[in-house]
C-alpha positions in Angstrom: 76.2 17.3 41.3 79.7 16.5 42.4 82.5 16.7 39.8 84.6 13.5 39.8 87.7 12.6 37.9 86.3 9.4 36.5 82.8 8.6 35.2 80.7 6.5 37.7 83.2 6.8 40.5 80.8 8.4 43.0 78.1 5.9 42.1 80.3 2.9 42.6 81.4 4.2 46.1 77.9 5.0 47.3 75.7 2.3 45.8 75.0 -0.7 47.9 73.0 -2.6 45.3 70.5 -3.7 48.0 68.1 -5.9 46.0 65.4 -5.7 48.7 65.2 -1.9 48.4 65.8 -1.3 44.7 64.2 -4.0 42.8 65.1 -4.3 39.1 61.8 -5.9 38.0 60.1 -2.6 37.2 57.8 -1.8 34.3 60.0 1.2 33.4 63.7 1.8 32.9 65.4 1.4 36.3 68.3 3.6 35.3 66.1 6.6 36.2 65.8 5.4 39.8 68.0 7.7 41.9 67.5 5.8 45.2 70.8 3.8 45.0 72.7 6.8 43.7 71.8 9.1 46.6 73.7 9.5 49.8 70.4 9.0 51.8 67.8 6.3 51.3 64.1 6.8 50.7 62.2 9.9 51.9 65.3 11.3 53.7 66.4 12.5 50.3 63.2 14.6 50.0 63.7 16.0 53.5 67.3 16.9 52.7 66.2 18.8 49.6 63.5 20.6 51.6 66.1 21.6 54.2 68.5 22.9 51.5 65.7 24.9 49.9 64.7 26.3 53.3 68.3 27.4 54.1 68.6 29.2 50.7 65.2 30.9 50.9 64.9 31.8 54.6 67.3 34.8 54.5 65.3 36.3 51.6 62.0 35.8 53.5 63.5 37.2 56.7 64.7 40.3 54.9 61.3 40.9 53.3 59.6 40.4 56.6 61.9 42.9 58.4 61.3 45.5 55.7 57.5 45.1 56.0 57.7 45.4 59.8 59.9 48.5 59.5 57.3 50.0 57.2 54.4 49.2 59.5 56.1 50.4 62.7 55.0 54.0 62.5 51.4 53.0 61.7 51.2 50.5 64.6 52.9 52.9 67.0 50.4 55.7 66.2 47.5 53.4 66.6 48.8 52.1 69.9 49.2 55.6 71.3 45.7 56.6 70.1 44.3 53.4 71.7 46.1 54.1 74.9 44.8 57.7 75.1 41.2 56.9 74.1 40.8 53.6 76.0 42.8 54.1 79.2 41.9 57.8 79.7 38.2 57.0 79.4 38.4 54.3 82.2 39.9 56.8 84.8 
């Protein structure tokens, strides 16, 4: 939501009123259609929302993942050393 000084100013600037895209002969109230009120058209709006969500969540996910890897590091290191000693020493 973008705060504007006058009601409907952003909508009047962005809307194209393309009748071939946003037909008014729907069986429901067309005031709920956001297609003509959005910066993008069609499915691009969904992709933009997905991208914004990804940008906001990816840092949290990366922090959790790095914490898990730090916790697993000693365990994996120990098992790699044991594997190296048992497997490679037995092949000599």
